[in-house]
KOLPA-377937 format. One line per field, with one value per residue: residue in three letters; residue number from 1; x, y, z of N, C-alpha, C in turn. Coordinates in nm, 4 decimals. Layout:
N
code: Ala;...
pos: NUM;...
n.u: X;...
n.v: Y;...
n.w: Z;...
ca.u: X;...
ca.v: Y;...
ca.w: Z;...
c.u: X;...
c.v: Y;...
c.w: Z;...
END
This chain:
271
code: Unk;Unk;Unk;Unk;Unk;Unk;Unk;Unk;Unk;Unk;Unk;Unk;Unk;Unk;Unk;Unk;Unk;Unk;Unk;Unk;Unk;Unk;Unk;Unk;Unk;Unk;Unk;Unk;Unk;Unk;Unk;Unk;Unk;Unk;Unk;Unk;Unk;Unk;Unk;Unk;Unk;Unk;Unk;Unk;Unk;Unk;Unk;Unk;Unk;Unk;Unk;Unk;Unk;Unk;Unk;Unk;Unk;Unk;Unk;Unk;Unk;Unk;Unk;Unk;Unk;Unk;Unk;Unk;Unk;Unk;Unk;Unk;Unk;Unk;Unk;Unk;Unk;Unk;Unk;Unk;Unk;Unk;Unk;Unk;Unk;Unk;Unk;Unk;Unk;Unk;Unk;Unk;Unk;Unk;Unk;Unk;Unk;Unk;Unk;Unk;Unk;Unk;Unk;Unk;Unk;Unk;Unk;Unk;Unk;Unk;Unk;Unk;Unk;Unk;Unk;Unk;Unk;Unk;Unk;Unk;Unk;Unk;Unk;Unk;Unk;Unk;Unk;Unk;Unk;Unk;Unk;Unk;Unk;Unk;Unk;Unk;Unk;Unk;Unk;Unk;Unk;Unk;Unk;Unk;Unk;Unk;Unk;Unk;Unk;Unk;Unk;Unk;Unk;Unk;Unk;Unk;Unk;Unk;Unk;Unk;Unk;Unk;Unk;Unk;Unk;Unk;Unk;Unk;Unk;Unk;Unk;Unk;Unk;Unk;Unk;Unk;Unk;Unk;Unk;Unk;Unk;Unk;Unk;Unk;Unk;Unk;Unk;Unk;Unk;Unk;Unk;Unk;Unk;Unk;Unk;Unk;Unk;Unk;Unk;Unk;Unk;Unk;Unk;Unk;Unk;Unk;Unk;Unk;Unk;Unk;Unk;Unk;Unk;Unk;Unk;Unk;Unk;Unk;Unk;Unk;Unk;Unk;Unk;Unk;Unk;Unk;Unk;Unk;Unk;Unk;Unk;Unk;Unk;Unk;Unk;Unk;Unk;Unk;Unk;Unk;Unk;Unk;Unk;Unk;Unk;Unk;Unk;Unk;Unk;Unk;Unk;Unk;Unk;Unk;Unk;Unk;Unk;Unk;Unk;Unk;Unk;Unk;Unk;Unk;Unk;Unk;Unk;Unk;Unk;Unk;Unk
pos: 1;2;3;4;5;6;7;8;9;10;11;12;13;14;15;16;17;18;19;20;21;22;23;24;25;26;27;28;29;30;31;32;33;34;35;36;37;38;39;40;41;42;43;44;45;46;47;48;49;50;51;52;53;54;55;56;57;58;59;60;61;62;63;64;65;66;67;68;69;70;71;72;73;74;75;76;77;78;79;80;81;82;83;84;85;86;87;88;89;90;91;92;93;94;95;96;97;98;99;100;101;102;103;104;105;106;107;108;109;110;111;112;113;114;115;116;117;118;119;120;121;122;123;124;125;126;127;128;129;130;131;132;133;134;135;136;137;138;139;140;141;142;143;144;145;146;147;148;149;150;151;152;153;154;155;156;157;158;159;160;161;162;163;164;165;166;167;168;169;170;171;172;173;174;175;176;177;178;179;180;181;182;183;184;185;186;187;188;189;190;191;192;193;194;195;196;197;198;199;200;201;202;203;204;205;206;207;208;209;210;211;212;213;214;215;216;217;218;219;220;221;222;223;224;225;226;227;228;229;230;231;232;233;234;235;236;237;238;239;240;241;242;243;244;245;246;247;248;249;250;251;252;253;254;255;256;257;258;259;260;261;262;263;264;265;266;267;268;269;270;271
n.u: 8.3048;8.3753;8.5598;8.4095;8.3407;8.3796;8.6679;8.6761;8.7495;8.9861;8.8601;8.8622;9.0020;8.8001;8.8875;8.9282;8.8166;9.0473;9.2061;9.2504;9.5310;9.4199;9.2280;8.9837;8.7431;8.8218;8.6818;8.4130;8.2354;8.2164;7.9144;7.7844;7.8883;8.0745;8.3462;8.3446;8.2074;8.3850;8.5992;8.4807;8.4473;8.7119;8.7940;8.6407;8.7587;9.0117;8.9443;8.8450;9.0798;9.2439;9.0878;9.0844;9.3528;9.3784;9.1887;9.2940;9.5345;9.4232;9.2965;9.5153;9.6493;9.4513;9.4452;9.6968;9.6547;9.4610;9.6066;9.7274;9.5120;9.4097;9.6017;9.5768;9.3149;9.3387;9.5065;9.3461;9.1486;9.2425;9.1838;8.9204;8.9333;8.7887;8.6249;8.4749;8.1263;7.9346;7.6560;7.5308;7.5557;7.7474;7.8933;8.1544;8.3088;8.2618;8.3744;8.6418;8.7171;8.6706;8.8766;9.0837;9.0362;9.0793;9.3553;9.4427;9.3699;9.5391;9.7902;9.7764;9.7409;9.9366;9.9431;9.6726;9.6329;9.8123;9.6992;9.4563;9.5371;9.6630;9.4478;9.2713;9.4359;9.5165;9.7466;9.9899;10.3109;10.6535;10.7939;10.5853;10.4762;10.6908;10.6818;10.4424;10.4958;10.7193;10.6027;10.4570;10.5751;10.5814;10.3097;10.2130;10.3397;10.2170;9.9561;9.9836;10.0629;9.8304;9.6535;9.7745;9.7460;9.4675;9.4340;9.5819;9.5232;9.2526;9.0756;9.0949;8.9806;8.7294;8.6189;8.6208;8.4366;8.2042;8.1711;8.1297;7.9148;7.6211;7.6387;7.5075;7.2700;7.3048;7.4736;7.7815;7.8263;7.9680;7.9243;8.1247;8.1018;7.9927;8.1765;8.4229;8.3582;8.3338;8.5948;8.7703;8.6732;8.7271;9.0077;9.0916;8.9793;9.0798;9.3453;9.3357;9.2542;9.4802;9.6476;9.5690;9.6883;9.9444;9.8702;9.7337;9.9500;10.1069;9.9297;9.9334;10.1921;10.1796;10.0157;9.7367;9.5716;9.5089;9.5903;9.4106;9.1564;9.1039;9.0994;8.8845;8.6742;8.6283;8.4040;8.2596;8.4423;8.4219;8.1602;8.1905;8.3759;8.2191;8.0212;8.1831;8.2784;8.0409;7.9930;8.2156;8.2152;7.9923;7.8148;7.6396;7.7089;7.8343;8.0971;8.2472;8.2110;8.3480;8.6053;8.6790;8.6231;8.7892;9.0665;9.0360;8.9795;9.2154;9.3952;9.3038;9.3742;9.6511;9.6840;9.6305;9.8534;10.0633;9.9906;10.0324;10.3127;10.3792;10.2782;10.4480;10.6918;10.6309;10.5935;10.8507;11.0034;10.8914;10.9702
n.v: 20.7853;20.5800;20.4599;20.3142;20.0750;19.7205;19.5366;19.2780;18.9450;18.6919;18.3837;18.0737;17.7602;17.4653;17.2369;16.8918;16.7483;16.6826;16.3637;16.0594;15.8305;15.5829;15.6452;15.7414;15.9938;16.2656;16.4855;16.4292;16.1599;15.8278;15.7487;15.5149;15.3064;15.1333;15.0864;14.9798;14.7437;14.6134;14.5819;14.4047;14.1782;14.1272;14.0328;13.8002;13.6581;13.6221;13.4623;13.2386;13.1532;13.0862;12.8856;12.6963;12.6130;12.5085;12.3000;12.1439;12.0609;11.9084;11.7068;11.5780;11.4901;11.3189;11.1235;11.0111;10.9139;10.7223;10.5201;10.4015;10.3194;10.0755;10.0025;10.2213;10.1904;9.9494;10.0329;10.2279;10.0640;9.9321;10.0113;9.9209;9.6497;9.4547;9.3107;9.5352;9.6119;9.6084;9.7461;9.8312;9.8053;9.9821;10.0636;9.9783;10.0878;10.3625;10.3944;10.3371;10.5486;10.7555;10.7455;10.7830;11.0439;11.1711;11.1232;11.2658;11.5262;11.5659;11.5534;11.7717;11.9900;12.1999;12.3513;12.4209;12.5749;12.7848;12.9019;12.9867;13.1757;13.3629;13.4628;13.5756;13.7599;13.9987;14.2088;14.1911;14.2774;14.2188;14.1291;14.0366;13.8368;13.6634;13.5787;13.4301;13.2279;13.1013;12.9910;12.7729;12.5020;12.4583;12.4796;12.2556;12.0538;12.0964;12.0304;11.7543;11.6809;11.7422;11.5600;11.3200;11.3478;11.3302;11.0675;10.9101;11.0031;11.0921;10.9224;10.6418;10.6400;10.7417;10.5519;10.3318;10.4083;10.4338;10.1748;10.0197;10.1245;10.0735;9.7918;9.5577;9.5882;9.6890;9.5769;9.6260;9.6704;9.8074;9.9894;10.0332;10.2875;10.4577;10.4257;10.5082;10.7686;10.8902;10.8565;10.9707;11.2337;11.3297;11.3047;11.4692;11.7315;11.7911;11.8074;12.0385;12.2212;12.2323;12.3874;12.6441;12.8129;12.8832;13.0092;13.2304;13.3515;13.4273;13.6103;13.8060;13.8981;14.0428;14.2382;14.1944;14.0934;14.1116;14.0403;14.1412;14.1458;13.8722;13.7947;13.9424;13.8204;13.5698;13.4319;13.3888;13.2227;12.9906;12.9103;12.8731;12.6616;12.4604;12.4337;12.3561;12.1119;11.9689;11.9499;11.8093;11.5622;11.2912;11.2347;11.3571;11.3144;11.3753;11.2861;11.2458;11.5022;11.6557;11.5567;11.6807;11.9545;12.0461;12.0288;12.2176;12.4597;12.4821;12.5213;12.7680;12.9326;12.9031;13.0282;13.2944;13.3512;13.3235;13.5243;13.7502;13.7398;13.7662;14.0250;14.1804;14.1346;14.2518;14.5219;14.5777;14.5580;14.7632;14.9857
n.w: 14.6052;14.4501;14.6047;14.7820;14.6726;14.6643;14.6011;14.3706;14.4712;14.3770;14.2641;14.4429;14.3582;14.3336;14.5451;14.6228;14.9327;15.2054;15.2320;15.4093;15.4462;15.3771;15.1968;15.2863;15.3256;15.5222;15.5963;15.6243;15.7703;15.6317;15.4718;15.4061;15.5522;15.4429;15.4904;15.7489;15.7037;15.5352;15.7124;15.8882;15.7263;15.6740;15.9234;15.9286;15.7188;15.8284;16.0470;15.9096;15.7821;16.0033;16.1248;15.9211;15.9094;16.1688;16.1648;15.9594;16.0778;16.2835;16.1353;16.0140;16.2446;16.3460;16.1478;16.1853;16.4432;16.3867;16.2736;16.4895;16.6367;16.7445;16.9366;17.1086;17.1980;17.3376;17.5439;17.6750;17.7679;17.9853;18.2648;18.2833;18.2212;18.0911;17.8048;17.5749;17.5451;17.2576;17.1494;16.9191;16.5552;16.4614;16.6766;16.7478;16.5428;16.5795;16.8332;16.7756;16.6047;16.7754;16.9683;16.7927;16.7132;16.9574;16.9898;16.7678;16.8447;17.0622;16.9376;16.7665;16.9283;16.9844;16.7434;16.7132;16.9435;16.8926;16.6578;16.7631;16.9579;16.7919;16.6579;16.8502;16.9651;16.8017;16.6147;16.7536;16.8885;16.7839;17.0053;17.1686;17.0071;17.0120;17.2760;17.2680;17.0755;17.1893;17.4099;17.3267;17.3271;17.6091;17.6684;17.5358;17.6843;17.9327;17.8678;17.8235;18.0802;18.2220;18.1000;18.1785;18.4537;18.4790;18.3911;18.5725;18.8337;18.8528;18.7033;18.7974;19.0759;19.0095;18.8297;18.9967;19.1932;19.0358;18.9357;19.1595;19.2858;19.4558;19.4116;19.4675;19.3490;19.0888;18.7970;18.6597;18.3319;18.0881;17.7869;17.4913;17.3756;17.5777;17.7877;17.6709;17.5944;17.8422;17.9521;17.7567;17.7395;17.9980;18.0089;17.7915;17.8433;18.0939;18.0266;17.8644;18.0615;18.2251;18.0751;18.1216;18.3357;18.2264;17.9877;18.0933;18.2184;17.9975;17.8811;18.0791;18.0536;17.8201;17.8963;17.9017;18.0923;18.4438;18.7887;18.9724;18.8523;18.8241;19.0925;19.1956;19.0661;19.1776;19.2632;19.0284;18.9092;19.0654;19.0077;18.7331;18.7331;18.8448;18.6472;18.4317;18.5315;18.5369;18.2649;18.1727;18.3082;18.2728;18.4733;18.7629;19.0187;19.3506;19.4004;19.1556;19.0542;19.2458;19.2090;18.9753;19.0069;19.2188;19.1189;18.9085;19.0415;19.1875;18.9782;18.8947;19.1108;19.0909;18.8460;18.9154;19.0777;18.8867;18.7085;18.8660;18.8870;18.6156;18.5643;18.7233;18.5937;18.3496;18.4233;18.5172;18.2844;18.1381;18.2803
ca.u: 8.2072;8.4430;8.6310;8.3194;8.3191;8.4704;8.7463;8.6442;8.8576;8.9970;8.7912;8.9476;8.9641;8.7287;8.9746;8.8611;8.8525;9.1634;9.1780;9.3467;9.6088;9.3431;9.1334;8.8568;8.7257;8.8340;8.5905;8.2863;8.2461;8.1470;7.7728;7.7259;7.9488;8.1439;8.4734;8.3186;8.1721;8.5075;8.6731;8.4140;8.4802;8.8531;8.7978;8.5871;8.8615;9.1164;8.8894;8.8414;9.2166;9.2906;9.0129;9.1288;9.4811;9.3569;9.1186;9.3892;9.6232;9.3456;9.2746;9.6415;9.6712;9.3552;9.4906;9.8066;9.5953;9.3887;9.7034;9.7546;9.3859;9.3939;9.6880;9.5207;9.1974;9.3858;9.5582;9.2356;9.0635;9.3063;9.1117;8.7970;8.9824;8.6922;8.5928;8.3645;7.9998;7.8906;7.5128;7.4902;7.6508;7.8523;7.9550;8.2983;8.3703;8.2556;8.4732;8.7759;8.7472;8.6705;9.0118;9.1692;9.0168;9.1487;9.4983;9.4652;9.3616;9.6613;9.9031;9.7609;9.7110;10.0207;9.9016;9.5405;9.6504;9.8772;9.6021;9.3583;9.5974;9.6889;9.3220;9.2130;9.5331;9.5724;9.8328;10.0962;10.4444;10.7468;10.8227;10.4694;10.4691;10.7958;10.6280;10.3404;10.5582;10.8077;10.5228;10.3870;10.6220;10.5383;10.1656;10.1963;10.3796;10.1134;9.8416;10.0149;10.0604;9.6901;9.5964;9.8278;9.6828;9.3331;9.4418;9.6410;9.4669;9.1080;8.9954;9.0807;8.8759;8.5979;8.5691;8.5953;8.3109;8.0920;8.1535;8.0889;7.7993;7.5032;7.6728;7.4108;7.1526;7.3459;7.5895;7.8517;7.8646;7.9701;7.9456;8.2449;8.0717;7.9762;8.3015;8.5243;8.3179;8.3672;8.7398;8.8343;8.6347;8.8000;9.1491;9.1140;8.9476;9.1756;9.4650;9.3111;9.2505;9.6166;9.7120;9.5170;9.7813;10.0482;9.8055;9.7125;10.0811;10.1433;9.8429;9.9790;10.3162;10.1450;9.9261;9.5987;9.4954;9.5784;9.5467;9.2966;9.0329;9.0823;9.0644;8.7490;8.5750;8.6456;8.2735;8.2316;8.5324;8.3652;8.0446;8.2429;8.4351;8.1091;7.9608;8.2788;8.2790;7.9176;8.0049;8.3214;8.1720;7.8529;7.7318;7.6342;7.7301;7.9304;8.2341;8.3109;8.2125;8.4555;8.7331;8.7097;8.6160;8.9050;9.1814;9.0084;8.9972;9.3589;9.4563;9.2659;9.4613;9.7841;9.6807;9.6429;9.9928;10.1456;9.9575;10.1041;10.4532;10.3868;10.2566;10.5709;10.7911;10.5900;10.6235;10.9966;11.0539;10.8423;11.0363
ca.v: 20.6791;20.4627;20.3898;20.2276;19.9469;19.6126;19.4772;19.1343;18.8533;18.5777;18.2632;17.9610;17.6364;17.3659;17.1236;16.7840;16.7488;16.5963;16.2232;15.9845;15.7386;15.4704;15.6912;15.7802;16.1367;16.3070;16.5941;16.3744;16.0149;15.7568;15.7372;15.3839;15.2058;15.0328;15.0506;14.8911;14.6125;14.5506;14.5365;14.2858;14.0653;14.0956;13.9455;13.6697;13.5891;13.5797;13.3488;13.1246;13.1056;13.0210;12.7620;12.6002;12.5576;12.4264;12.1773;12.0630;11.9965;11.8058;11.5948;11.5050;11.4207;11.2092;11.0176;10.9416;10.8396;10.6059;10.4129;10.3351;10.3146;9.9515;10.0104;10.3203;10.1282;9.8518;10.1078;10.2905;9.9596;9.8695;10.0249;9.8429;9.5113;9.3637;9.3445;9.6287;9.5675;9.6873;9.7215;9.8614;9.7579;10.0809;10.1068;9.9546;10.1850;10.4930;10.3939;10.3411;10.6827;10.8468;10.7499;10.8422;11.1883;11.2153;11.1261;11.3781;11.6510;11.5781;11.5825;11.9020;12.0959;12.3200;12.4317;12.4765;12.6823;12.8982;12.9665;13.0539;13.2953;13.4605;13.5255;13.6576;13.8624;14.0572;14.3257;14.1728;14.3192;14.1074;14.0780;13.9608;13.7135;13.5749;13.5175;13.3304;13.1141;13.0297;12.9222;12.6575;12.3738;12.4436;12.4547;12.1151;11.9722;12.1088;11.9509;11.6139;11.6633;11.7387;11.4327;11.2164;11.3672;11.2732;10.9222;10.8441;11.0489;11.1105;10.8148;10.5216;10.6472;10.7639;10.4238;10.2443;10.4505;10.4047;10.0302;9.9563;10.1936;9.9867;9.6731;9.4507;9.6162;9.7117;9.5066;9.7169;9.6216;9.9330;9.9835;10.1031;10.4281;10.5327;10.4223;10.5907;10.9094;10.9377;10.8605;11.0657;11.3697;11.3668;11.3198;11.5839;11.8612;11.8208;11.8554;12.1781;12.3021;12.2508;12.4925;12.7758;12.9013;12.9379;13.1046;13.3524;13.4136;13.4937;13.7276;13.9101;13.9554;14.1398;14.3355;14.1679;14.0523;14.1387;13.9531;14.1993;14.1019;13.7315;13.7837;13.9958;13.7327;13.4330;13.3650;13.3425;13.1095;12.8719;12.8683;12.8213;12.5300;12.3651;12.4100;12.2783;11.9755;11.9039;11.9210;11.7113;11.4315;11.2655;11.2170;11.4734;11.2708;11.4651;11.2335;11.2814;11.6486;11.7074;11.5189;11.7748;12.0931;12.0807;12.0662;12.3395;12.5746;12.4922;12.5820;12.9104;12.9995;12.9065;13.1306;13.4255;13.3691;13.3459;13.6565;13.8482;13.7376;13.8229;14.1700;14.2407;14.1306;14.3498;14.6555;14.5953;14.5816;14.8933;15.0935
ca.w: 14.5896;14.3940;14.7119;14.8582;14.6054;14.7051;14.4926;14.3599;14.5069;14.2841;14.3108;14.4778;14.2877;14.4148;14.5738;14.6975;15.0754;15.2353;15.2523;15.4892;15.3620;15.3248;15.0982;15.3462;15.3371;15.6612;15.6260;15.6685;15.7819;15.5259;15.5024;15.3819;15.6386;15.3626;15.5521;15.8625;15.6513;15.4868;15.8281;15.9403;15.6397;15.6956;16.0410;15.8897;15.6406;15.9221;16.1211;15.8182;15.7613;16.1264;16.1430;15.8202;15.9526;16.2878;16.1249;15.8828;16.1755;16.3527;16.0425;16.0012;16.3717;16.3572;16.0576;16.2538;16.5533;16.3354;16.2482;16.6171;16.7090;16.8217;17.0545;17.2010;17.2595;17.4369;17.6583;17.7465;17.8233;18.1009;18.3928;18.2805;18.2269;18.0291;17.6667;17.5658;17.4879;17.1432;17.1338;16.7826;16.4532;16.4359;16.8026;16.7468;16.4511;16.6451;16.9411;16.7155;16.5557;16.8891;17.0240;16.6897;16.7235;17.0780;16.9592;16.6767;16.9198;17.1424;16.8493;16.6999;17.0247;16.9720;16.6284;16.7411;17.0415;16.8260;16.5696;16.8474;17.0162;16.6874;16.6167;16.9557;17.0050;16.6788;16.6277;16.8518;16.8508;16.7685;17.1398;17.2156;16.9278;17.0605;17.3977;17.2328;17.0075;17.2822;17.5109;17.2707;17.3829;17.7481;17.6662;17.4991;17.8002;18.0347;17.8226;17.8513;18.2259;18.2612;18.0552;18.2672;18.5845;18.4714;18.3746;18.6898;18.9605;18.8539;18.6447;18.8817;19.1787;18.9485;18.7800;19.1115;19.2543;18.9469;18.9170;19.2859;19.3431;19.4673;19.3319;19.4908;19.2660;18.9506;18.7455;18.5683;18.1997;18.0148;17.6425;17.4460;17.3492;17.7021;17.8640;17.6056;17.6000;17.9771;17.9719;17.6654;17.7771;18.1190;17.9751;17.7028;17.9011;18.2003;17.9578;17.8281;18.1838;18.2750;17.9958;18.1584;18.4063;18.1388;17.8963;18.1713;18.2390;17.8717;17.8662;18.1712;18.0003;17.7155;17.9596;17.8617;18.2097;18.5689;18.8975;19.0414;18.7869;18.8590;19.2345;19.2168;19.0040;19.2286;19.2686;18.8922;18.8840;19.1298;18.9269;18.6068;18.7590;18.8628;18.5152;18.3528;18.5845;18.4918;18.1221;18.1487;18.3578;18.2353;18.5925;18.8520;19.1563;19.4167;19.3987;19.0300;19.0431;19.3301;19.1489;18.8674;19.0539;19.3022;19.0350;18.8320;19.1305;19.2172;18.8601;18.8950;19.2090;19.0305;18.7416;18.9804;19.1157;18.7680;18.6535;18.9485;18.8449;18.4809;18.5710;18.7748;18.4853;18.2492;18.4764;18.5239;18.1498;18.0919;18.3558
c.u: 8.2701;8.5124;8.5409;8.2952;8.4225;8.5399;8.7160;8.7665;8.8643;8.9333;8.8912;8.9047;8.8960;8.8152;8.8968;8.9032;8.9686;9.1187;9.2878;9.4221;9.5282;9.2313;8.9999;8.8528;8.7286;8.7354;8.4567;8.2976;8.1731;8.0033;7.7189;7.7876;8.0268;8.2727;8.4524;8.2847;8.2956;8.5936;8.6135;8.4488;8.6277;8.8693;8.7438;8.6889;8.9751;9.0707;8.8857;8.9803;9.2676;9.2194;9.0567;9.2593;9.4647;9.2891;9.2113;9.4864;9.5505;9.3229;9.4010;9.6709;9.5774;9.3942;9.6055;9.7517;9.5209;9.4821;9.7283;9.6280;9.3695;9.4788;9.6325;9.3977;9.2376;9.4365;9.4445;9.1457;9.1182;9.2318;8.9841;8.8258;8.8821;8.6761;8.4706;8.2411;7.9597;7.7442;7.4648;7.5933;7.7656;7.9263;8.1063;8.3700;8.3732;8.3601;8.6148;8.8114;8.7374;8.8110;9.1099;9.1586;9.0846;9.2985;9.5306;9.4604;9.4873;9.7797;9.8962;9.7390;9.8063;9.9757;9.7656;9.5508;9.7133;9.7781;9.4977;9.4146;9.6232;9.5608;9.2669;9.3085;9.5957;9.6631;9.9415;10.2289;10.5341;10.7799;10.7086;10.4519;10.5740;10.7522;10.5325;10.4049;10.6444;10.7292;10.4576;10.4417;10.5773;10.3885;10.1385;10.2307;10.2724;9.9874;9.8646;10.0148;9.9167;9.6222;9.6446;9.7679;9.5424;9.3377;9.4860;9.5655;9.3138;9.0299;8.9863;8.9767;8.7363;8.5386;8.5389;8.4634;8.1920;8.0661;8.1031;7.9670;7.6760;7.5234;7.5782;7.2832;7.1903;7.4688;7.6550;7.8939;7.8558;7.9918;8.0700;8.2182;8.0658;8.1055;8.4050;8.4865;8.3508;8.5177;8.8044;8.7984;8.7127;8.9477;9.1729;9.0914;9.0328;9.3089;9.4523;9.3141;9.3906;9.6943;9.6782;9.6177;9.8881;9.9894;9.7801;9.8434;10.1257;10.0588;9.8845;10.1081;10.2886;10.0335;9.7809;9.5110;9.5768;9.5152;9.4247;9.1636;9.0022;9.0398;8.9219;8.6410;8.5869;8.5125;8.2350;8.3195;8.4778;8.2465;8.0911;8.3056;8.3270;8.0424;8.0529;8.2833;8.1550;7.9238;8.1078;8.2765;8.0265;7.7597;7.7356;7.6507;7.8401;8.0744;8.3053;8.3153;8.3280;8.5923;8.7749;8.7150;8.7414;9.0288;9.1581;9.0272;9.1433;9.4334;9.4225;9.3521;9.6040;9.7909;9.6958;9.7869;10.0829;10.1161;10.0253;10.2502;10.4688;10.3679;10.3798;10.6795;10.7592;10.6208;10.7732;11.0552;11.0093;10.9131;11.1679
c.v: 20.5548;20.3827;20.2975;20.0929;19.8452;19.5561;19.3295;19.0480;18.7394;18.4529;18.1509;17.8377;17.5397;17.2425;17.0171;16.7862;16.6550;16.4551;16.1608;15.8904;15.6223;15.5135;15.7339;15.9304;16.1765;16.4158;16.5432;16.2231;15.9469;15.7291;15.5974;15.2750;15.1006;14.9882;14.9556;14.7504;14.5398;14.5022;14.4103;14.1643;14.0284;14.0035;13.8068;13.5899;13.5396;13.4583;13.2229;13.0657;13.0307;12.8885;12.6551;12.5338;12.4672;12.2940;12.0858;11.9909;11.8854;11.6836;11.5110;11.4260;11.3032;11.0931;10.9390;10.8581;10.7161;10.4890;10.3330;10.3210;10.1906;9.9536;10.1090;10.2635;10.0280;9.9212;10.1681;10.1885;9.9017;9.8910;9.9418;9.6930;9.4101;9.4041;9.4353;9.5622;9.6624;9.6544;9.7441;9.8157;9.8541;10.1227;10.0894;10.0539;10.3232;10.5020;10.4057;10.4832;10.7873;10.8586;10.8049;10.9940;11.2447;11.2241;11.2420;11.5117;11.6731;11.6159;11.7233;12.0164;12.2151;12.4103;12.4959;12.5922;12.8048;12.9734;13.0420;13.1825;13.4026;13.5284;13.6185;13.7661;13.9248;14.1758;14.3119;14.2258;14.1962;14.0445;13.9914;13.8306;13.6129;13.5059;13.4036;13.2063;13.0331;12.9531;12.7944;12.5235;12.3521;12.4172;12.3088;12.0230;11.9773;12.0314;11.8028;11.5854;11.6557;11.6093;11.3181;11.2261;11.3066;11.1215;10.8514;10.8778;11.0477;10.9870;10.6914;10.5342;10.6692;10.6329;10.3275;10.2799;10.4109;10.2548;9.9602;10.0221;10.1025;9.8573;9.5564;9.4692;9.6244;9.6278;9.5941;9.6420;9.7397;9.9091;10.0629;10.2524;10.5084;10.5368;10.5166;10.7381;10.9692;10.9567;10.9674;11.2098;11.4165;11.3907;11.4470;11.7165;11.8926;11.8645;12.0009;12.2676;12.3286;12.3536;12.6319;12.8627;12.9626;13.0371;13.2368;13.4256;13.4881;13.6187;13.8402;13.9747;14.0591;14.2332;14.3194;14.1272;14.0857;14.0561;14.0083;14.1540;13.9578;13.7151;13.8320;13.9024;13.5887;13.3593;13.3101;13.2227;12.9811;12.8189;12.8085;12.6836;12.4242;12.3326;12.3251;12.1335;11.8991;11.8677;11.8116;11.5723;11.4089;11.2467;11.3435;11.4316;11.3551;11.4165;11.2768;11.4326;11.7074;11.6744;11.6152;11.9182;12.1322;12.1120;12.1950;12.4641;12.5927;12.5561;12.7306;12.9892;13.0091;13.0120;13.2702;13.4526;13.3975;13.4807;13.7665;13.8558;13.8011;13.9731;14.2410;14.2426;14.2369;14.4921;14.6808;14.6227;14.7167;15.0091;15.1333
c.w: 14.5313;14.5028;14.7913;14.7951;14.6494;14.5845;14.4849;14.3885;14.4054;14.3440;14.3365;14.3996;14.3843;14.4318;14.6472;14.8427;15.1010;15.2659;15.3365;15.3984;15.3080;15.2330;15.1539;15.3616;15.4837;15.6969;15.6763;15.6731;15.6692;15.5662;15.4870;15.4672;15.5647;15.4284;15.6693;15.8167;15.6023;15.6036;15.8883;15.8566;15.6469;15.8164;16.0088;15.8093;15.7290;16.0020;16.0345;15.7979;15.8835;16.1489;16.0436;15.8608;16.0736;16.2521;16.0458;15.9756;16.2499;16.2635;16.0284;16.1298;16.3900;16.2659;16.1199;16.3690;16.5071;16.3077;16.3764;16.7010;16.7953;16.9478;17.1568;17.2719;17.3676;17.5623;17.7412;17.8143;17.9538;18.2324;18.3980;18.2873;18.1730;17.8827;17.6649;17.5051;17.3762;17.1159;16.9913;16.6821;16.4284;16.5625;16.8008;16.6565;16.5148;16.7567;16.8855;16.6725;16.6663;16.9484;16.9208;16.6925;16.8470;17.0538;16.8657;16.7474;17.0032;17.0542;16.7910;16.7976;17.0155;16.8576;16.6542;16.8407;16.9783;16.7378;16.6512;16.9063;16.9115;16.6390;16.7238;17.0044;16.8808;16.7097;16.7320;16.7989;16.8356;16.9035;17.1904;17.1373;16.9731;17.1888;17.3638;17.1726;17.1038;17.3885;17.4583;17.3211;17.5268;17.7563;17.6317;17.6156;17.9084;17.9954;17.8529;18.0011;18.2755;18.2207;18.1443;18.4068;18.5857;18.4668;18.5026;18.8182;18.9607;18.8096;18.7350;18.9923;19.1209;18.8987;18.8941;19.1788;19.1677;18.9341;19.0436;19.3495;19.3382;19.3867;19.3560;19.4093;19.1182;18.9176;18.6396;18.4419;18.1043;17.8663;17.6061;17.4296;17.4786;17.7830;17.8022;17.6044;17.7368;17.9921;17.8843;17.6991;17.8996;18.0890;17.8938;17.7748;18.0227;18.1414;17.9175;17.9517;18.2374;18.1937;18.0470;18.2335;18.3158;18.0398;17.9685;18.1963;18.1135;17.8511;17.9601;18.1219;17.8923;17.7635;17.9155;17.9797;18.3329;18.6802;18.9693;18.9835;18.8244;19.0042;19.2590;19.1631;19.0523;19.2382;19.1315;18.8581;18.9452;19.0500;18.7947;18.6224;18.7763;18.7294;18.4284;18.3997;18.5404;18.3442;18.0940;18.1902;18.3212;18.3530;18.6757;18.9974;19.2200;19.4099;19.2714;19.0087;19.1240;19.2714;19.0385;18.9187;19.1312;19.2171;18.9558;18.9182;19.1694;19.0996;18.8512;18.9930;19.1550;18.9213;18.8010;19.0205;18.9964;18.7034;18.7345;18.9079;18.7076;18.4798;18.6243;18.6679;18.3811;18.2958;18.4825;18.3862;18.0949;18.1608;18.2935
END
């Protein structure tokens, strides 16, 4: 009968459940979501840091542009060839700082682009970061090429059409605010659009985009180009819309070609 009794086993010490290196209990998920909230705030802090640097670069560039504001205004006035009309007491000041802001955006575009890419592409390897950093001079050059394209190719026919449209009924006397808002918007956003192919090429090198996705979404690209043209140009006439839509679609096709090349380079390096 004694043999039927169970021998008492030594009690095990109550050990805490295993934890991961960051201190989170692996046995059960955190119940209050504190880690997720902290991750969210980490992203907010990163966004704040990137925005602060981008805005600081823009402020410095705008200050430099303000020094040469009169020369920039004289240059931008050449296609109009007339003195601007200032209807309000602050129109001349607003126009001056508008062109200063445009100059600041052009000067700070490499830093703004870098901060944007570093935020939307976190966790890059050293190789991928090298791709991004080495592309900044080319991105800046493409922005200037796009701005020059808008100034030389797009703006003259657009202004000629607008100034001569129904000239027997309307007399073209443009205010500084409206004229400069049209010219600066077209110059700046075409400069940004010309950066797109190279940005897509860099994204393909780090395996973030492929040509198949771009080809399948060609209808969305056409709609997006039309919406962008409507936002860039203050008019909805077919002439100015076409002057913007055609280059945007050509840049989209160029982006597909560069993404194909980038994907091949990426596969060759991975092999």
